[in-house]
One Martini backbone bead per residue (centre of mass of N, CA, C, O) as a GRO file, in nm:
protein
  353
    1UNK     BB    1  -3.573   1.142  -1.422
    2UNK     BB    2  -3.451   0.849  -1.388
    3UNK     BB    3  -3.465   0.546  -1.508
    4UNK     BB    4  -3.561   0.256  -1.384
    5UNK     BB    5  -3.484  -0.042  -1.317
    6UNK     BB    6  -3.580  -0.343  -1.320
    7UNK     BB    7  -3.669  -0.568  -1.124
    8UNK     BB    8  -3.526  -0.831  -0.975
    9UNK     BB    9  -3.590  -1.173  -0.963
   10UNK     BB   10  -3.342  -1.224  -0.742
   11UNK     BB   11  -3.468  -1.070  -0.515
   12UNK     BB   12  -3.351  -1.093  -0.165
   13UNK     BB   13  -3.400  -0.999   0.137
   14UNK     BB   14  -3.275  -1.006   0.452
   15UNK     BB   15  -3.542  -0.956   0.598
   16UNK     BB   16  -3.698  -1.193   0.473
   17UNK     BB   17  -3.519  -1.417   0.594
   18UNK     BB   18  -3.571  -1.349   0.890
   19UNK     BB   19  -3.890  -1.380   0.882
   20UNK     BB   20  -3.866  -1.700   0.825
   21UNK     BB   21  -3.681  -1.836   1.053
   22UNK     BB   22  -3.404  -1.922   1.005
   23UNK     BB   23  -3.124  -2.156   1.102
   24UNK     BB   24  -2.990  -2.061   0.830
   25UNK     BB   25  -2.783  -1.982   0.568
   26UNK     BB   26  -2.750  -1.939   0.264
   27UNK     BB   27  -2.488  -2.032   0.063
   28UNK     BB   28  -2.451  -1.736  -0.084
   29UNK     BB   29  -2.347  -1.611   0.215
   30UNK     BB   30  -2.099  -1.784   0.243
   31UNK     BB   31  -1.786  -1.757   0.342
   32UNK     BB   32  -1.483  -1.793   0.328
   33UNK     BB   33  -1.290  -1.874   0.586
   34UNK     BB   34  -1.078  -1.626   0.558
   35UNK     BB   35  -1.345  -1.406   0.574
   36UNK     BB   36  -1.439  -1.462   0.845
   37UNK     BB   37  -1.489  -1.308   1.146
   38UNK     BB   38  -1.395  -1.548   1.343
   39UNK     BB   39  -1.107  -1.574   1.182
   40UNK     BB   40  -1.010  -1.238   1.188
   41UNK     BB   41  -1.073  -1.139   1.464
   42UNK     BB   42  -1.022  -0.949   1.736
   43UNK     BB   43  -1.065  -0.916   2.084
   44UNK     BB   44  -0.972  -0.625   2.048
   45UNK     BB   45  -1.067  -0.325   2.096
   46UNK     BB   46  -1.123  -0.009   1.924
   47UNK     BB   47  -1.040   0.303   2.048
   48UNK     BB   48  -1.137   0.591   1.958
   49UNK     BB   49  -1.088   0.896   1.921
   50UNK     BB   50  -1.189   1.185   2.116
   51UNK     BB   51  -1.374   1.474   1.997
   52UNK     BB   52  -1.449   1.800   2.120
   53UNK     BB   53  -1.627   2.048   1.950
   54UNK     BB   54  -1.698   2.253   2.182
   55UNK     BB   55  -1.405   2.377   2.201
   56UNK     BB   56  -1.447   2.582   1.955
   57UNK     BB   57  -1.577   2.810   2.138
   58UNK     BB   58  -1.266   2.821   2.219
   59UNK     BB   59  -1.008   2.956   2.054
   60UNK     BB   60  -0.769   2.847   2.239
   61UNK     BB   61  -0.853   2.528   2.161
   62UNK     BB   62  -0.807   2.477   1.857
   63UNK     BB   63  -0.515   2.358   1.843
   64UNK     BB   64  -0.593   2.102   2.000
   65UNK     BB   65  -0.796   1.992   1.797
   66UNK     BB   66  -0.608   1.982   1.553
   67UNK     BB   67  -0.407   1.783   1.680
   68UNK     BB   68  -0.612   1.551   1.717
   69UNK     BB   69  -0.685   1.522   1.420
   70UNK     BB   70  -0.404   1.462   1.312
   71UNK     BB   71  -0.349   1.206   1.476
   72UNK     BB   72  -0.599   1.043   1.384
   73UNK     BB   73  -0.541   1.054   1.075
   74UNK     BB   74  -0.259   0.919   1.083
   75UNK     BB   75  -0.332   0.651   1.251
   76UNK     BB   76  -0.654   0.583   1.128
   77UNK     BB   77  -0.899   0.765   0.988
   78UNK     BB   78  -1.042   0.771   1.276
   79UNK     BB   79  -1.319   0.920   1.469
   80UNK     BB   80  -1.474   1.083   1.742
   81UNK     BB   81  -1.769   1.283   1.814
   82UNK     BB   82  -1.843   1.542   2.034
   83UNK     BB   83  -2.013   1.824   2.050
   84UNK     BB   84  -2.169   1.853   1.746
   85UNK     BB   85  -2.489   1.975   1.765
   86UNK     BB   86  -2.672   1.732   1.739
   87UNK     BB   87  -2.962   1.652   1.831
   88UNK     BB   88  -3.093   1.379   1.981
   89UNK     BB   89  -3.370   1.387   1.829
   90UNK     BB   90  -3.253   1.366   1.540
   91UNK     BB   91  -3.116   1.094   1.577
   92UNK     BB   92  -3.356   0.925   1.674
   93UNK     BB   93  -3.543   0.985   1.422
   94UNK     BB   94  -3.361   0.857   1.210
   95UNK     BB   95  -3.373   0.569   1.321
   96UNK     BB   96  -3.679   0.547   1.308
   97UNK     BB   97  -3.712   0.588   1.002
   98UNK     BB   98  -3.546   0.344   0.921
   99UNK     BB   99  -3.706   0.127   1.071
  100UNK     BB  100  -3.980   0.185   0.931
  101UNK     BB  101  -3.890   0.120   0.648
  102UNK     BB  102  -3.788  -0.182   0.691
  103UNK     BB  103  -4.080  -0.272   0.813
  104UNK     BB  104  -4.194  -0.280   0.557
  105UNK     BB  105  -4.320  -0.417   0.310
  106UNK     BB  106  -4.166  -0.521   0.030
  107UNK     BB  107  -4.373  -0.389  -0.170
  108UNK     BB  108  -4.313  -0.088  -0.068
  109UNK     BB  109  -3.994  -0.101  -0.181
  110UNK     BB  110  -3.962  -0.213  -0.484
  111UNK     BB  111  -3.992   0.064  -0.649
  112UNK     BB  112  -3.673   0.128  -0.554
  113UNK     BB  113  -3.539  -0.090  -0.698
  114UNK     BB  114  -3.176  -0.120  -0.772
  115UNK     BB  115  -2.852  -0.178  -0.956
  116UNK     BB  116  -2.810   0.127  -1.020
  117UNK     BB  117  -2.561   0.340  -0.904
  118UNK     BB  118  -2.686   0.616  -1.047
  119UNK     BB  119  -2.918   0.628  -0.876
  120UNK     BB  120  -3.050   0.861  -0.645
  121UNK     BB  121  -3.262   0.623  -0.574
  122UNK     BB  122  -3.211   0.315  -0.374
  123UNK     BB  123  -3.298  -0.020  -0.336
  124UNK     BB  124  -3.131  -0.291  -0.149
  125UNK     BB  125  -2.884  -0.558  -0.150
  126UNK     BB  126  -2.604  -0.598  -0.033
  127UNK     BB  127  -2.424  -0.463  -0.290
  128UNK     BB  128  -2.470  -0.645  -0.572
  129UNK     BB  129  -2.706  -0.879  -0.653
  130UNK     BB  130  -2.617  -0.929  -0.955
  131UNK     BB  131  -2.276  -0.964  -0.902
  132UNK     BB  132  -2.245  -1.115  -0.656
  133UNK     BB  133  -2.084  -1.397  -0.530
  134UNK     BB  134  -2.135  -1.287  -0.241
  135UNK     BB  135  -2.350  -1.223   0.002
  136UNK     BB  136  -2.493  -0.962   0.204
  137UNK     BB  137  -2.627  -0.881   0.534
  138UNK     BB  138  -2.824  -0.647   0.371
  139UNK     BB  139  -3.010  -0.349   0.371
  140UNK     BB  140  -3.094  -0.061   0.151
  141UNK     BB  141  -3.090   0.304   0.134
  142UNK     BB  142  -3.021   0.542  -0.123
  143UNK     BB  143  -2.958   0.910  -0.114
  144UNK     BB  144  -2.961   1.203  -0.222
  145UNK     BB  145  -2.899   1.528  -0.008
  146UNK     BB  146  -2.739   1.744  -0.198
  147UNK     BB  147  -2.954   1.940  -0.227
  148UNK     BB  148  -3.237   1.879  -0.064
  149UNK     BB  149  -3.454   2.015  -0.260
  150UNK     BB  150  -3.367   1.833  -0.509
  151UNK     BB  151  -3.425   1.523  -0.366
  152UNK     BB  152  -3.666   1.472  -0.156
  153UNK     BB  153  -3.902   1.399  -0.361
  154UNK     BB  154  -3.754   1.103  -0.417
  155UNK     BB  155  -3.815   1.000  -0.169
  156UNK     BB  156  -3.976   0.834   0.045
  157UNK     BB  157  -4.329   0.841   0.135
  158UNK     BB  158  -4.263   0.579   0.295
  159UNK     BB  159  -4.296   0.676   0.559
  160UNK     BB  160  -4.441   0.983   0.627
  161UNK     BB  161  -4.176   1.081   0.817
  162UNK     BB  162  -3.911   1.039   0.657
  163UNK     BB  163  -3.836   1.312   0.526
  164UNK     BB  164  -3.822   1.480   0.785
  165UNK     BB  165  -3.628   1.313   0.964
  166UNK     BB  166  -3.398   1.265   0.750
  167UNK     BB  167  -3.367   1.562   0.665
  168UNK     BB  168  -3.266   1.675   0.935
  169UNK     BB  169  -3.011   1.502   0.939
  170UNK     BB  170  -2.884   1.583   0.670
  171UNK     BB  171  -2.844   1.882   0.740
  172UNK     BB  172  -2.669   1.840   0.994
  173UNK     BB  173  -2.442   1.674   0.856
  174UNK     BB  174  -2.357   1.890   0.653
  175UNK     BB  175  -2.267   2.100   0.860
  176UNK     BB  176  -2.056   1.922   0.998
  177UNK     BB  177  -1.878   1.873   0.751
  178UNK     BB  178  -1.785   2.166   0.713
  179UNK     BB  179  -1.628   2.168   0.980
  180UNK     BB  180  -1.444   1.915   0.950
  181UNK     BB  181  -1.290   1.979   0.684
  182UNK     BB  182  -1.143   2.223   0.797
  183UNK     BB  183  -0.985   2.069   1.013
  184UNK     BB  184  -0.835   1.879   0.822
  185UNK     BB  185  -0.695   2.090   0.649
  186UNK     BB  186  -0.551   2.234   0.883
  187UNK     BB  187  -0.389   1.974   0.971
  188UNK     BB  188  -0.228   1.988   0.679
  189UNK     BB  189  -0.175   2.314   0.620
  190UNK     BB  190  -0.427   2.422   0.508
  191UNK     BB  191  -0.672   2.597   0.410
  192UNK     BB  192  -0.985   2.575   0.538
  193UNK     BB  193  -1.099   2.686   0.236
  194UNK     BB  194  -1.033   2.458   0.075
  195UNK     BB  195  -1.246   2.394  -0.178
  196UNK     BB  196  -1.515   2.533  -0.094
  197UNK     BB  197  -1.694   2.542  -0.352
  198UNK     BB  198  -1.676   2.238  -0.417
  199UNK     BB  199  -1.797   2.141  -0.149
  200UNK     BB  200  -2.070   2.292  -0.164
  201UNK     BB  201  -2.118   2.138  -0.457
  202UNK     BB  202  -2.138   1.872  -0.349
  203UNK     BB  203  -2.189   1.550  -0.225
  204UNK     BB  204  -2.471   1.370  -0.068
  205UNK     BB  205  -2.498   1.045   0.082
  206UNK     BB  206  -2.742   0.831   0.205
  207UNK     BB  207  -2.669   0.533   0.390
  208UNK     BB  208  -2.924   0.309   0.472
  209UNK     BB  209  -2.890   0.049   0.713
  210UNK     BB  210  -2.975  -0.309   0.739
  211UNK     BB  211  -2.893  -0.555   0.998
  212UNK     BB  212  -3.004  -0.836   1.053
  213UNK     BB  213  -3.064  -1.091   1.211
  214UNK     BB  214  -2.848  -1.388   1.243
  215UNK     BB  215  -2.809  -1.734   1.264
  216UNK     BB  216  -2.489  -1.708   1.122
  217UNK     BB  217  -2.260  -1.469   1.184
  218UNK     BB  218  -1.977  -1.631   1.130
  219UNK     BB  219  -2.037  -1.658   0.795
  220UNK     BB  220  -2.081  -1.343   0.772
  221UNK     BB  221  -2.155  -1.021   0.620
  222UNK     BB  222  -2.270  -0.698   0.577
  223UNK     BB  223  -1.981  -0.594   0.485
  224UNK     BB  224  -1.712  -0.555   0.313
  225UNK     BB  225  -1.410  -0.475   0.260
  226UNK     BB  226  -1.354  -0.111   0.277
  227UNK     BB  227  -1.354   0.205   0.128
  228UNK     BB  228  -1.435   0.526   0.105
  229UNK     BB  229  -1.441   0.760  -0.148
  230UNK     BB  230  -1.470   1.012  -0.023
  231UNK     BB  231  -1.387   1.247   0.212
  232UNK     BB  232  -1.638   1.205   0.418
  233UNK     BB  233  -1.771   1.020   0.704
  234UNK     BB  234  -2.085   0.994   0.877
  235UNK     BB  235  -2.155   0.782   1.161
  236UNK     BB  236  -2.456   0.617   1.243
  237UNK     BB  237  -2.547   0.396   1.525
  238UNK     BB  238  -2.726   0.153   1.721
  239UNK     BB  239  -2.478  -0.053   1.711
  240UNK     BB  240  -2.263  -0.282   1.695
  241UNK     BB  241  -2.033  -0.367   1.377
  242UNK     BB  242  -1.781  -0.222   1.352
  243UNK     BB  243  -1.476  -0.273   1.159
  244UNK     BB  244  -1.114  -0.238   1.183
  245UNK     BB  245  -0.814  -0.204   1.016
  246UNK     BB  246  -0.501  -0.232   1.086
  247UNK     BB  247  -0.160  -0.212   1.010
  248UNK     BB  248  -0.161  -0.547   1.061
  249UNK     BB  249  -0.437  -0.663   0.946
  250UNK     BB  250  -0.633  -0.629   1.190
  251UNK     BB  251  -0.934  -0.687   1.353
  252UNK     BB  252  -1.164  -0.440   1.506
  253UNK     BB  253  -1.388  -0.353   1.725
  254UNK     BB  254  -1.631  -0.084   1.782
  255UNK     BB  255  -1.735   0.090   2.019
  256UNK     BB  256  -2.017   0.246   2.158
  257UNK     BB  257  -2.078   0.595   2.193
  258UNK     BB  258  -2.296   0.774   2.331
  259UNK     BB  259  -2.362   1.055   2.113
  260UNK     BB  260  -2.179   0.973   1.893
  261UNK     BB  261  -1.965   1.015   1.604
  262UNK     BB  262  -1.829   0.877   1.315
  263UNK     BB  263  -1.515   0.948   1.157
  264UNK     BB  264  -1.414   0.919   0.808
  265UNK     BB  265  -1.186   0.871   0.571
  266UNK     BB  266  -1.147   0.905   0.235
  267UNK     BB  267  -1.006   0.875  -0.071
  268UNK     BB  268  -1.004   1.177  -0.139
  269UNK     BB  269  -0.826   1.255   0.107
  270UNK     BB  270  -0.582   1.090   0.029
  271UNK     BB  271  -0.531   1.240  -0.232
  272UNK     BB  272  -0.515   1.534  -0.131
  273UNK     BB  273  -0.279   1.450   0.086
  274UNK     BB  274  -0.073   1.259  -0.062
  275UNK     BB  275  -0.077   1.028   0.183
  276UNK     BB  276  -0.075   1.143   0.473
  277UNK     BB  277  -0.357   1.030   0.449
  278UNK     BB  278  -0.575   0.749   0.519
  279UNK     BB  279  -0.778   0.526   0.425
  280UNK     BB  280  -0.993   0.283   0.585
  281UNK     BB  281  -1.049  -0.035   0.646
  282UNK     BB  282  -1.384  -0.175   0.648
  283UNK     BB  283  -1.666  -0.335   0.827
  284UNK     BB  284  -1.963  -0.548   0.864
  285UNK     BB  285  -2.131  -0.694   1.119
  286UNK     BB  286  -2.323  -0.949   1.278
  287UNK     BB  287  -2.610  -1.079   1.463
  288UNK     BB  288  -2.844  -1.284   1.647
  289UNK     BB  289  -3.040  -1.076   1.808
  290UNK     BB  290  -2.999  -0.790   1.647
  291UNK     BB  291  -3.043  -0.528   1.479
  292UNK     BB  292  -2.875  -0.295   1.257
  293UNK     BB  293  -2.838   0.057   1.237
  294UNK     BB  294  -2.718   0.267   0.967
  295UNK     BB  295  -2.583   0.608   0.896
  296UNK     BB  296  -2.427   0.721   0.604
  297UNK     BB  297  -2.258   1.023   0.546
  298UNK     BB  298  -2.161   1.094   0.218
  299UNK     BB  299  -1.879   1.287   0.117
  300UNK     BB  300  -1.821   1.488  -0.181
  301UNK     BB  301  -1.745   1.579  -0.457
  302UNK     BB  302  -1.854   1.620  -0.738
  303UNK     BB  303  -1.929   1.393  -0.973
  304UNK     BB  304  -1.712   1.540  -1.201
  305UNK     BB  305  -1.495   1.610  -0.998
  306UNK     BB  306  -1.164   1.641  -1.009
  307UNK     BB  307  -0.904   1.494  -0.794
  308UNK     BB  308  -0.601   1.588  -0.642
  309UNK     BB  309  -0.330   1.680  -0.517
  310UNK     BB  310  -0.209   1.909  -0.319
  311UNK     BB  311   0.048   2.119  -0.399
  312UNK     BB  312   0.138   2.180  -0.098
  313UNK     BB  313   0.200   1.841  -0.072
  314UNK     BB  314   0.427   1.879  -0.296
  315UNK     BB  315   0.756   1.730  -0.319
  316UNK     BB  316   1.052   1.574  -0.307
  317UNK     BB  317   0.954   1.391  -0.060
  318UNK     BB  318   0.644   1.434  -0.201
  319UNK     BB  319   0.537   1.306  -0.452
  320UNK     BB  320   0.313   1.248  -0.678
  321UNK     BB  321   0.079   0.965  -0.596
  322UNK     BB  322  -0.179   1.066  -0.771
  323UNK     BB  323  -0.442   1.055  -0.955
  324UNK     BB  324  -0.719   1.156  -1.082
  325UNK     BB  325  -1.054   1.168  -0.942
  326UNK     BB  326  -1.404   1.056  -0.924
  327UNK     BB  327  -1.721   0.980  -0.843
  328UNK     BB  328  -1.798   0.875  -1.124
  329UNK     BB  329  -1.556   0.684  -1.150
  330UNK     BB  330  -1.636   0.510  -0.912
  331UNK     BB  331  -1.913   0.416  -1.014
  332UNK     BB  332  -1.807   0.286  -1.271
  333UNK     BB  333  -1.623   0.082  -1.133
  334UNK     BB  334  -1.835  -0.070  -0.940
  335UNK     BB  335  -2.025  -0.163  -1.184
  336UNK     BB  336  -1.758  -0.359  -1.309
  337UNK     BB  337  -1.635  -0.435  -1.017
  338UNK     BB  338  -1.450  -0.603  -0.764
  339UNK     BB  339  -1.366  -0.477  -0.450
  340UNK     BB  340  -1.231  -0.740  -0.338
  341UNK     BB  341  -0.989  -0.722  -0.552
  342UNK     BB  342  -1.021  -0.397  -0.632
  343UNK     BB  343  -0.982  -0.072  -0.577
  344UNK     BB  344  -1.008   0.243  -0.691
  345UNK     BB  345  -0.751   0.371  -0.559
  346UNK     BB  346  -0.548   0.174  -0.690
  347UNK     BB  347  -0.585   0.316  -0.980
  348UNK     BB  348  -0.445   0.604  -0.870
  349UNK     BB  349  -0.176   0.492  -0.811
  350UNK     BB  350   0.155   0.544  -0.906
  351UNK     BB  351   0.287   0.365  -0.643
  352UNK     BB  352   0.220   0.078  -0.567
  353UNK     BB  353   0.210  -0.115  -0.223
   0.00000   0.00000   0.00000
């Protein structure tokens, strides 16, 4: 097991600030005016395409599902799935496990605290509380989750049900990812089993986030604008808070559809598709009344596996537009760079625009 970095003396969790009953946010959380959600958000909600995966039980409907996936990926890089096969009880218990973890006293969580992005299990706040110029109103625990038996013993032992409840969700999300990535590849005209062995040997990280109630939500963000590096992200959330940037660079909040999961393409899929599909910039907002819990199941190829555009998608009209990148390269980049200034995928583009 990797040696954990020593807890930072500057660590103050967002949950701790909420429990103090502050009527204002500390100055180092306040965003510049042009970055604040009330200054940049549109009043218009963005209703994501809804894809019913239960239709795949009828082979004759598969082309219709593939067409819906293709349209959603081309237009937004985000869609919602229903009929996904994950039992409601598994989803409910995952949210319960996350809630119980964040409700524990700070002393119970601090032994997992680390600012080292390479640690397989780490508790933290903001994005990187050691380097962030402006802090973000969230606490998180992240842990590697596939293969589950390799990592689960390093997960939190408290609360006692955490490993079982979150482990059941991690397994279900991984199975769903296997199904979804085949649909995305098929929608690109690739063999559904493209990179199958690499994907099965790939990484799954659960990013379990808590966005506490905030006394001045218009001044802060829970997470800054970013795209996810991996191939696919499966997002479960307890309430609204996700915002997506459209092609006109306007922000829209995404309504929550009960029972659905949000699927988003990551930077790896943009690279593999040679730019036919794009990862989408998104962020997390907070509110004054209630905390928001989200569980992002982040899927990517293996830590050191380099990935470039699929050669089937490279031709005279679509020259190779990206250099190869890896999950490890991404981690190395974010440990030393501010993603608010330049994202990792921008470093991979051969012809940035």
